[in-house]
Every structure is written in structure tokens, then in C-alpha cells.
N, CA and C of each residue as an Amber inpcrd file, in Angstrom:
protein
   174
   9.6280000  15.9070000 -15.8620000   8.7370000  16.4220000 -14.8380000
   7.7280000  16.3250000 -15.4650000   7.2210000  16.9290000 -16.7910000
   6.0080000  16.8780000 -17.6510000   4.9250000  15.8310000 -17.4640000
   6.1480000  14.8690000 -17.6800000   5.3160000  13.0900000 -17.6080000
   4.5860000  13.1520000 -16.7430000   5.2900000  13.4330000 -15.2710000
   4.5530000  13.1620000 -14.1930000   3.5640000  13.8220000 -13.7210000
   3.4200000  15.1890000 -14.5910000   2.2990000  16.4140000 -14.1390000
   1.1470000  15.7450000 -14.8060000   1.4350000  15.5080000 -16.3140000
   0.2220000  14.7090000 -16.7630000  -0.1810000  13.5660000 -16.5210000
   1.0070000  12.6170000 -15.8110000   0.4140000  11.5760000 -15.3780000
  -0.9280000  11.3160000 -14.4410000  -0.3760000  12.3950000 -13.0170000
  -0.8060000  12.9210000 -12.1960000  -2.0930000  13.2140000 -12.3410000
  -2.3040000  14.3190000 -13.4200000  -3.6010000  14.7830000 -14.1060000
  -4.7970000  13.5430000 -14.5250000  -3.9870000  12.8200000 -15.0290000
  -4.8340000  11.8060000 -15.5040000  -5.1740000  11.0960000 -14.7650000
  -4.5860000  10.4030000 -13.6000000  -4.7380000   9.6570000 -12.5220000
  -6.0230000  10.4670000 -11.8540000  -5.6580000  11.8030000 -11.7230000
  -6.7140000  12.4080000 -10.5190000  -8.2820000  12.3770000 -11.1320000
  -8.1700000  12.5100000 -12.8050000  -9.3700000  12.3900000 -13.4340000
  -9.8510000  11.0410000 -13.6720000  -9.5200000  10.1980000 -13.5430000
  -9.7720000   8.8950000 -13.9210000 -10.6160000   8.6250000 -12.3730000
  -9.6880000   8.7080000 -11.4820000  -9.7600000   8.5200000 -10.1400000
 -11.3050000   9.1400000  -9.7430000 -11.2440000  10.6170000  -9.9090000
 -12.9650000  11.2620000 -10.1370000 -13.8560000  10.8120000 -10.6900000
 -13.7230000  10.3750000 -12.0030000 -14.5730000   9.6840000 -12.8310000
 -15.1540000   8.3300000 -12.5110000 -14.0190000   7.7230000 -11.8610000
 -14.3480000   6.2170000 -11.3130000 -15.5790000   6.6060000  -9.9450000
 -15.1380000   7.8150000  -9.2880000 -15.8710000   8.0070000  -7.7210000
 -17.3100000   8.0500000  -8.3250000 -17.2120000   9.0510000  -8.9700000
 -18.6640000   9.4620000  -9.4990000 -19.4920000   8.5220000 -10.0490000
 -19.1200000   7.6630000 -11.0580000 -19.8170000   6.5330000 -11.5370000
 -20.3330000   5.8450000 -10.7040000 -19.2880000   5.4180000  -9.3250000
 -19.8170000   4.5090000  -7.9770000 -20.6850000   5.1170000  -7.5900000
 -20.6020000   6.3430000  -7.3300000 -21.5380000   6.9180000  -6.5560000
 -23.0450000   7.0500000  -7.3340000 -23.0560000   7.0620000  -8.7440000
 -24.0100000   7.1390000  -9.3100000 -24.9510000   5.9000000  -9.4910000
 -23.8440000   4.7550000  -9.2160000 -24.6930000   3.4440000  -9.5710000
 -24.5170000   2.6350000  -8.1030000 -23.8950000   3.1310000  -7.2160000
 -23.9290000   2.3320000  -5.9630000 -23.1580000   1.1510000  -6.0840000
 -22.6050000   0.6860000  -7.4990000 -22.3230000  -0.8500000  -7.9430000
 -20.9640000  -0.7900000  -8.1640000 -19.9790000  -1.7690000  -7.3030000
 -18.2670000  -1.5900000  -7.7760000 -18.4690000  -2.7170000  -8.6970000
 -19.4610000  -3.5430000  -9.0960000 -19.4100000  -4.4980000 -10.0590000
 -19.5820000  -3.5480000 -11.6550000 -20.3190000  -2.6770000 -11.2020000
 -20.8050000  -1.9020000 -12.4660000 -19.5400000  -1.8260000 -13.7520000
 -20.0980000  -1.8960000 -14.8550000 -19.0140000  -1.9700000 -15.9500000
 -18.3820000  -1.0460000 -16.0850000 -18.8310000   0.3350000 -16.0630000
 -17.6900000   1.7540000 -16.2230000 -16.7850000   1.9470000 -14.7830000
 -17.1370000   1.2520000 -13.8100000 -16.6600000   1.3730000 -12.5840000
 -15.2200000   0.4380000 -13.0770000 -15.5470000  -0.4960000 -13.1690000
 -14.3530000  -1.6940000 -13.2640000 -13.2660000  -0.9580000 -14.3820000
 -14.1820000  -0.4420000 -15.7100000 -13.2590000   0.0890000 -16.8820000
 -12.3160000   1.0450000 -16.3080000 -13.0560000   1.8770000 -15.5690000
 -12.3860000   3.2480000 -15.0360000 -11.1010000   2.5390000 -14.2190000
 -11.5480000   1.7770000 -13.2400000 -10.3820000   1.4150000 -12.2110000
  -9.1120000   0.2610000 -13.1620000  -9.4090000  -0.2270000 -14.0120000
  -8.4620000  -1.1880000 -14.7780000  -7.8680000  -0.1230000 -15.7490000
  -8.1300000   0.7910000 -16.1130000  -7.8150000   2.3400000 -16.6900000
  -6.6520000   2.9710000 -15.9370000  -7.3080000   3.0130000 -14.5630000
  -6.2970000   3.8890000 -13.5400000  -4.9790000   3.1310000 -12.9850000
  -5.4430000   1.9760000 -13.0790000  -4.5240000   0.8460000 -12.6000000
  -3.0120000   1.2320000 -13.4490000  -3.3470000   0.8280000 -14.7590000
  -2.3110000   1.2300000 -15.9860000  -1.7040000   2.4760000 -15.7330000
  -2.1060000   3.7860000 -15.3740000  -1.7640000   4.7110000 -15.1810000
  -0.8800000   4.8590000 -14.0340000  -1.4910000   4.2700000 -12.8920000
  -0.6610000   4.2010000 -11.8530000   0.7550000   3.2770000 -11.8860000
   0.3430000   2.6730000 -12.7200000   1.7260000   1.4200000 -12.8830000
   2.6080000   2.4390000 -13.6550000   2.3770000   3.1430000 -14.5210000
   3.0180000   4.0890000 -15.2610000   4.0830000   5.1690000 -14.1650000
   3.1260000   5.7240000 -13.8260000   3.6410000   6.7300000 -12.3960000
   4.8210000   6.1370000 -11.5640000   4.1110000   4.7370000 -11.3490000
   5.1840000   4.3250000 -10.1310000   6.5610000   3.9020000 -11.0690000
   6.3300000   3.5830000 -12.5070000   7.6340000   3.3530000 -12.9070000
   8.4000000   4.4150000 -13.0570000   7.8650000   5.5250000 -13.5380000
   8.4520000   6.7160000 -13.7620000   9.2770000   7.5130000 -12.3370000
   8.1400000   7.0220000 -11.3290000   9.1100000   7.5520000 -10.0690000
  10.2290000   6.7920000  -9.7260000  10.1130000   5.1980000  -9.3710000
  11.1960000   4.5630000  -9.3890000  12.2430000   4.7700000 -10.4360000
  12.2000000   4.7340000 -11.7000000  13.2040000   5.4780000 -12.5730000
  14.0720000   6.7200000 -12.1230000  13.3930000   7.8390000 -11.8350000
  13.9480000   8.9860000 -11.1340000  14.8150000   9.0120000 -10.0130000
  14.3800000   7.7490000  -8.9050000  14.9510000   7.6500000  -7.6640000
  16.1990000   6.9640000  -8.0990000  16.3400000   6.2210000  -9.2970000
  17.3790000   5.1470000  -9.4850000  18.4170000   5.8200000 -10.1330000
  17.8120000   7.1240000 -10.6580000  18.8450000   7.8970000 -11.7180000
  19.5380000   9.0440000 -10.7700000  19.4310000   8.9560000  -9.3960000
  19.8220000  10.2480000  -8.4380000  21.0650000   9.5640000  -7.9780000
């Protein structure tokens, strides 16, 4: 359960940071926006895998 909470915290932080960067630059192709998006993708996949594992173990 702690893993899921930590992942959600990281996901929300990255999402907020990505949105702030986009709002600051107004450019979805901005290097920082793309880098944050890619990092966010990694954590979203980890969260999804963890959720799938929990469902399968029930």
C-alpha cells in the first residue's frame, strides 16, 4: 500500500510540474515538458502494473 501512495505522490508532483512548465512556456514541444511527460509515463506504468498485480492476487 505504501508503494501505491508513494507512486501517486510522485505522479501528482510530476503532473503538476509538467503543467506548470507548459503554462510557463506555452509549448508542448519544450524540452522540459517532454522530459517530464516521459518521466510521468514511467511512473504511470509502474502504478498500473502495481494495480494489476493487486487485482490478480485477490
